[in-house]
N, C-alpha and C positions, 0 to 999 in steps of 0.2 A: 521320479522326480523331475530329472532333468528334462523328461519329455514335456511337461507342463511349463518349463523355465523357456521353452523355444516356442511355446504356444502364445506367451504373450504376456502383457501387464501395463499401469496408467497413470496420467494428471493433468489440469489448469485454466481459468480467466474469468474478468469482469471489467468494469468500469467506465468511466466518463469517455465516450468515444465521439468525441465531436473535433475539438481543435487539437486535443492532446494527440501525440504520437506513439502509437504502440510500437515499441522496440523489438517485438518477438516476430521475427519472420514466420510465415506459413502458420499464423497462431490458431487457426482452427482445422489444421491438417488437410485442408481441402486440396492441396498440389501434390498429387502423387505422381510418381515416375511411370507407374503402369499398374493394371488390376490383377495383378498376378502375384506378386511378392506382399505377404501378409504381415511383414515387419516393419517396425517405425522408420528404418532408413529409407524406405520408400516416400515418406513425407519429406522430402529434402527441404532444407538443411539439416534436419533433425537427426540424431542417432541415438542409440542408448549406451551409457557407460558401462564399461566391461567389468562388471562385478560378476560373481558367480552365480548368478541369478539368469542369464541369457538376455534376450532382447524382448523389449515391450512389443505387443502386437499392435498392428494397424488394420482399422476396420473402415471400410468405405463403400459406398452404395455399388459400384462398379465391379467390386471383387469377384472373382470367378469361384473361389472356393467359398461356399455357403457359410462356412464356419465364421468368416471374417467379413461378411456382407452385411452392411447397415440398411435397415433397423434391425435385422433379425439374424440370430445365430441361434445355433444347436450343436454342441458337441456330442455328449453322451450323458447319460442319468448324472453323473459327476460334475458335469461342466456345461450345464445350459444357462442360456442367457438372452436377455430381449431387453433392447434400450434405443429410443430414438434419438440422434443427434441433439445436442443442446442448439446447434444451429448449423447450417449446410448438410453435408452427406457423410461427415467423416469424424472420426475421434480416435484415441489410442487407449492403452491401459497400463496399469502399473500394478504390480502384485507381489506378496511376500507371503512365504510359508512361515506363519507366525508361531507353530508349535513343532518346529524343527530345530535342528543345531544349527541350520543356516541362518544368520543374521540379516542378510542383504535382502534388498528389493531391487526390482528393476528401476533405473533411474535414466529417464529421457533427459536429453540436454539439446542446447542450441546455442549459436553464437548470435548476440544479439545485434540489431542494425547498428548501433553506436555503443561506444563505452560511454558509462555512467560518469556523471559530473561530480566533482568532490563538493559536498556540502548541500547538495539538492536532496530534496524528500521525492522517494518514487514509491509508486503504487504496484504491487503485485497482486494478481487475480486470477482465477481460473474455476471452473466447475468441474465437481466430479460426482459420480454415481456410483454405488456400489453393484458390483457384478451380483446378477440375480442369485446365483447359486454358491457365493463365497460362505464358507462356513463361520468365518471370523470377520469383524469389523475392527478397526484400531482408530486411535486419536493420533495427532500430531503428524498430519502429511506436511512436508515442508518445500520450502523454495529456496534454492541456494544461489548466490551469485557470487561468482569467482573471476579472477584476473586470467586464469589459464583453466583449460576443459579437461576433463578425465578422457583418458583413451578410449575410443569408440569400440563398441563391441564386435569382436573377430571369433569366430567360432575356433576354438583351439588356443585361442591367444592366452596371454598372461592376464590375469584379474588384479583389480585393486579393491582394497578394503574401504568401504565407505560409511557402513553402520558405526555408530559411535565416535567417528572420526571428525565431523564437521558440525558446525553449529548453523543451521540454516537462518536465513535473515527473516523469513515469513513462515509462520508455524500455524496450522489450525488449531483449535481451542484443545489445550490440555485436559485430559480426563472426561472428554466427549467423544465417544467413538462416533465416526461418519456411517449412518446406518441405512440411508435412503435409497431402496433400489429402484423406484418410481421415478421421482424427480431428481434434477440435478441441484447439488449444494453448492452455493457460492463459498470460495475460500478465499480470503484477500486480507491484506495488511501493507503496512506502509513502514520505510525505514529511511535513514539518511545515509547516501551514498559515500563510500571513503573516496573513489574517483577512479579506480582503476577496474571495476567490474566490466565484464565483456561476455561472460557465458553464464546463461541460466540452466541450473539442474533442477527437476523436480522429483519427488518420490518419498520414500521412508528413509530418512538418516538416522534412525535410532535403532538402538538393540532391543530385544523383546523384553527385557527387563525394565526399559525406559517407558514402556507403552502401556496405556489402559487398554486392554484386550477384551472384546466382547464376544462370547460364543454365542452369536445370534442365531445361527442355524444348526444346532447341535446334531441334527439328523442326516446333514449333509455329508457326503463321504471323501469330500476333499479337505487338505489342511490349508487352505488358501485365505488373506485378505487381499482382496483384488478391486480395483478401482478403474472405471472407465474416466477419461479426461479430455474436456473440450474447452474450446476458448481460451488461450492463455495469453497473458497481457503484463507488459512492464511499461508503464507509464510516469514521466515526470509530473509532480504534482505541483500545481500552480497555487502559490499562497494568496490567502486572502489579501486584497489591497485597499484601502482607503486613502483619498487624497491628502494633500498637507493640510494642516489646519487653515483656518479662512476667518475672515470677517465679513459678515453681512449686516445690512441694517434691516429693522423692522420690517416686514412684509415681503423682503426678497427671498429668493431661494438659491441653492447652490448644488450641483451634482457632488455626492459625497463619496462615490466609489470608484475604482479604478481598474476593474476586473475584467477580464476577457468574457465572452459569451459562451464558454464552454460548459457542458452540461454538468451542474453541481447543486448542492443544496446551500442556500445563503440565508443567513438569519440577521437582522439588524435590530439593536437594541441601544435605547430606549425607542418606542415606536412614534413618540410626538414629533409632529412636523413632518413626517416621512412621506413621500408619495407611494412608496410600497415597503414593504418589510421584509421580503424574500425574494427579490430581484438582485441582480450584481451591482447595479449602479442607481439607486433612487436620488431624487432630488430631495434636499431638507430645506425647509422653512420653519425653523424652530422661533418661538416666541422670547426665549430667554437661552443664554450662552447654555450649549449643550454638548457633551461628548459622546458620539455614536461608536459602537462597537460593531463590527461587521464579522461574523464567523461563518467560515466556508468548510464545507464537510465534502471531500472528494476521497472516493476509496476508502474510507474510514479514517483519513487524515483530518484533523480538524485543526485550522490554522485560524487566526484572526488578526484584525489591524484596528487601529481606532483614528477618528479625526475630531478635533473640537471645533465646533462652529460658534463663533463668538458673536452675539449679538449687541449691536449698538442701536440705541433709540435713536429716532429720525432726528437729524440736526446734530448729534453730540457725536464728535469723531475723536476725541482725545482720552476716551475712557481706557484704562490700563485692564487688560484681561490676564488671568492666569497663564492662558497659553502662549501670552508673551511674555510674561514676567519671567517665568521659569526657562532657564537656558540649561543645555547639556552639549558640552563640547569637549573634545573635537568630534566631529561626526563627518564622515566616517572615523575609527579609532582602532588602532590595534593593541592598546595596553591600558590606559586609564580614561575615565570620564569625568570632567568636572561640572558639578551640578550648582547652579546658582538660582536660589529662590526670591532674589531680589528683597523686598521689604517684609516678605511673608515671614511671621514669627517661626522661626524653625524648631523651638524646644521641644514640641509635641508631635512633630513630623516624623515620618517613616519613609524609607525607600523600598520598592520592591521591583526586582528584575524578572522578566518573564521572557520565554521563548515564543516563537511563532505558533507552537502547539499549546500555548497558554500555560506551560509547567513554570512553576515557580522556582527560579533558580537562587534567588538571593532575597530575603527581608531583613533590614537594619534599620537602625537609628539613623537620622539624616546626617550625612557627611558629605563635605565639598568635594571630596575626589574618592573615587572608587575604582578598584584595580580590577579590570576584566580581562586581562592577558590569558588567563587561562580558559576563557571560553572558546567555544569553536567558531571559525568564521559563519557570519549568517546575520540575520536581523532579529533585533531584542527590543522590548518595551521597558522602559523606565518610567515607573509610576511613583507620583510623590502622595504619600497618603497622610490623612490627618484624621486619627482615630479609624474608624471603619469606611470613611469617605475616601474615594479618589479624588484628587483636585485636578490633577491634570497627568496626562501620559504622553511620554515622547517617544520617538522611534529612533533607534540607534543601530548602525550598522558596524559590526565588528569585522574588521579586516584580517 
């Protein structure tokens, strides 16, 4: 069994690759020291955590050993494989003996280009493909971000226990075994950083009993679940941004978005009066006062923002608008917010507070003061509701 531990193992990437910076160095493993060493440590600055599963294999087009040359590899009747890289000419592998007493998998790791920022949302993405002759496939391949690294693999060195000891921030879908041997499967997810994460490790962080295991190729003679990995990415998610509430006169237009032009999916609702509904920063020319919501999807992280465009009839400049009447202060705040609805009848009003991902954190009857000291630092939306109708939404920054 140790023979296969030293032959190899896999994982990672995707997302918006325009203005967002990928914090993973050598993300597609294209930079190798030489064409002889078939182990992950050749793809600097990556290394394998020193679990008791040995080191991950490194496959590249210039490799002198045919077993580790992309895109073709062939070991023996129990260890055959063929896979074209998702991009470039190299990839790595991750593997686990899922039907043995050994709980560990190989765990590739790398130091990020920069430490993650507290309260920021990050996207982790990678591509995986099942090794052709693996007997088993599993669910829950994970990405773990930590302030300190695991010790790197050294032959004969002390090992560390990893399986069942850590909770990765990003995990592939539970109860769904990843089993495509021909195509690359995208694994991605987002999380909010604590702010000290400086290292990324990828692999199987779960014990056998915590997995859904599929005996996909029962006639194969190895006991492995092994995956190729290519294109690993950790990127900060830019949240959706609308401009501040504004006033226009009938027939005028105004740009309502304040988003960068990074590749992402944008959706604006309602569509009335917009120059486009799926671009970052459309112009709005509504005929009546309208609150627009922009929803942005980046790496499966969905964020939103709002802007109310108040419309004044030509020649009438002293009309009171809800966005002007309703006040939320102080802003920014670190403990309480005061909500003033002016002369609006407050008996049937409710207040809803949501985060940038659209998750409702609080719904309550109208109160003049609400304590949000227990909220995490970030941006929140305070909506005034009347029945099922949202009268106005204000953006609040919690420090």
